C-alpha positions as CSV (number, residue, x, y, z in Angstrom):
1,X,0.0,0.1,0.0
2,X,2.7,2.3,0.9
3,X,4.2,1.8,-2.5
4,X,1.1,2.0,-4.7
5,X,0.7,-1.5,-5.7
6,X,4.6,-1.6,-6.4
7,X,4.6,1.8,-8.4
8,X,7.1,3.2,-6.1
9,X,9.6,0.6,-7.3
10,X,9.8,2.1,-10.6
11,X,13.7,2.7,-11.3
12,X,13.4,6.3,-12.5
13,X,11.7,8.8,-10.4
14,X,9.5,6.9,-8.3
15,X,7.7,9.7,-6.6
16,X,6.8,11.4,-9.9
17,X,5.5,7.8,-10.7
18,X,3.5,7.8,-7.5
19,X,1.9,11.1,-8.4
20,X,0.2,9.4,-11.2
21,X,-1.4,7.3,-8.7
22,X,-2.6,10.6,-7.0
23,X,-4.1,11.8,-10.1
24,X,-6.1,8.3,-10.3
25,X,-7.3,8.7,-6.4
26,X,-8.0,12.5,-7.4
27,X,-10.3,11.5,-10.6
28,X,-12.2,9.0,-8.2
29,X,-12.7,11.2,-5.1
30,X,-13.4,14.3,-7.5
31,X,-16.8,13.0,-7.9
32,X,-17.4,13.0,-4.3
33,X,-19.0,15.9,-2.4
34,X,-16.6,18.1,-1.1
35,X,-17.1,17.1,2.6
36,X,-16.4,13.5,1.4
37,X,-13.2,14.4,-0.6
38,X,-12.0,16.0,2.6
39,X,-12.6,13.2,4.9
40,X,-11.3,10.8,2.5
41,X,-8.0,13.0,1.9
42,X,-7.9,13.3,5.9
43,X,-8.2,9.4,6.3
44,X,-5.6,8.6,3.7
45,X,-3.3,11.2,5.2
46,X,-3.7,9.5,8.7
47,X,-3.5,6.0,7.1
48,X,-0.3,7.1,5.2
49,X,1.5,8.2,7.8
50,X,0.8,4.8,9.7
51,X,1.7,2.7,6.8
52,X,4.5,4.9,5.8
53,X,6.2,4.3,9.0
54,X,5.6,0.5,8.9
55,X,7.0,0.7,5.1
56,X,10.4,2.0,6.5
57,X,11.0,-0.7,8.7
58,X,10.1,-3.2,5.9
59,X,12.4,-1.5,3.2
60,X,15.1,-0.5,5.8
61,X,15.9,2.9,4.8
62,X,14.7,6.2,6.1
63,X,11.9,8.1,3.7
64,X,12.5,5.3,1.2
65,X,11.8,6.7,-2.5
66,X,9.7,3.4,-3.0
67,X,7.3,4.9,-0.5
68,X,4.8,6.8,-2.6
69,X,1.4,7.1,-0.8
70,X,2.8,10.7,0.6
71,X,2.8,11.6,-3.3
72,X,-0.8,10.5,-3.5
73,X,-1.9,12.5,-0.3
74,X,0.0,15.6,-1.5
75,X,-1.7,15.5,-4.8
76,X,-5.2,15.1,-3.3
77,X,-4.1,18.0,-1.2
78,X,-3.1,20.1,-4.4
79,X,-6.6,19.7,-6.0
80,X,-8.6,20.5,-2.9
81,X,-11.6,22.7,-4.4
82,X,-10.1,22.3,-8.0
83,X,-12.7,20.9,-10.8
84,X,-11.1,17.6,-12.1
85,X,-10.3,18.0,-15.9
86,X,-6.9,16.8,-17.8
87,X,-6.0,20.6,-17.9
88,X,-6.1,20.9,-14.0
89,X,-4.6,17.5,-13.1
90,X,-1.5,18.4,-15.5
91,X,-1.3,21.8,-13.6
92,X,-1.6,20.1,-10.5
93,X,0.8,17.6,-11.4
94,X,3.6,20.1,-12.5
95,X,2.8,22.2,-9.1
96,X,3.0,19.6,-6.8
97,X,6.0,18.2,-8.1
98,X,7.8,21.4,-8.2
99,X,6.9,22.0,-4.9
100,X,7.6,18.4,-3.7
101,X,11.3,19.0,-5.0
102,X,11.6,22.6,-3.8
103,X,10.3,21.8,-0.2
104,X,9.4,25.1,0.7
105,X,9.3,26.2,4.8
106,X,8.4,24.3,6.7
107,X,8.7,21.3,4.6
108,X,12.2,21.1,4.4
109,X,12.7,21.4,8.0
110,X,9.9,18.6,8.6
111,X,11.9,16.3,6.1
112,X,15.4,17.0,7.8
113,X,14.4,17.2,11.4
114,X,11.5,14.6,11.7
115,X,11.5,11.0,11.4
116,X,9.0,8.2,10.5
117,X,5.7,8.4,9.0
118,X,4.5,11.7,10.0
119,X,7.6,13.3,8.3
120,X,6.9,11.3,5.0
121,X,3.4,12.5,4.7
122,X,3.7,16.2,6.3
123,X,6.1,17.4,3.8
124,X,4.2,16.0,0.7
125,X,0.9,17.5,2.5
126,X,2.7,21.0,2.9
127,X,3.8,20.9,-0.6
128,X,0.2,20.1,-1.5
129,X,-0.9,23.3,0.3
130,X,1.4,25.3,-1.5
131,X,0.4,23.7,-5.0
132,X,-3.2,24.2,-4.3
133,X,-2.6,27.8,-3.5
134,X,-0.9,28.2,-6.7
135,X,-3.3,26.3,-8.3
136,X,-6.3,29.0,-6.7
137,X,-4.4,31.8,-7.7
138,X,-3.9,30.5,-11.4
139,X,-7.4,30.2,-11.4
140,X,-8.2,33.8,-9.9
141,X,-5.6,35.3,-12.6
142,X,-6.7,33.3,-15.6
143,X,-9.9,31.4,-15.2
144,X,-10.1,29.8,-18.6
145,X,-6.4,28.3,-18.1
146,X,-7.4,24.8,-17.5
147,X,-9.5,24.6,-20.3
148,X,-6.8,26.0,-22.5
149,X,-4.7,23.1,-21.2
150,X,-7.3,20.8,-22.0
151,X,-7.5,21.7,-25.3
152,X,-3.7,21.8,-25.9
153,X,-3.5,18.0,-24.3
154,X,-6.1,16.7,-26.3
155,X,-4.5,18.1,-29.7
156,X,-1.1,16.2,-28.5
157,X,-2.9,13.0,-27.4
């Protein structure tokens, strides 16, 4: 479960691959009412912290890159109150991965100073909060951007 059905074992960029699982979860959860979406995300957050703690022991490594449940939670946080579309998922993916890599405060401090499942989940949830803020600012500044991204993506797919 911590590796998202072994997606975390992908040899190149397992966190990025794990974020794709987050897109799938967001697609499913986006059909729920907001309250259920938030409760589902919170439940996955707490379950993720617990399961990541156990996965660290099994995998024998602190914050193993094979643990990707944190990317799923982070992406779900990114997409709170964002209508699902291919364009919004694409933008959310880019913003989330950017903030997950940069680790803005306090995510970097948590990543370096905390240990265990809480540290694994919290730094990605914080990256998701930053990404969510940027998603909402993008929508506020340019309301049709996700529709345009949809159209651009559909031309390339």
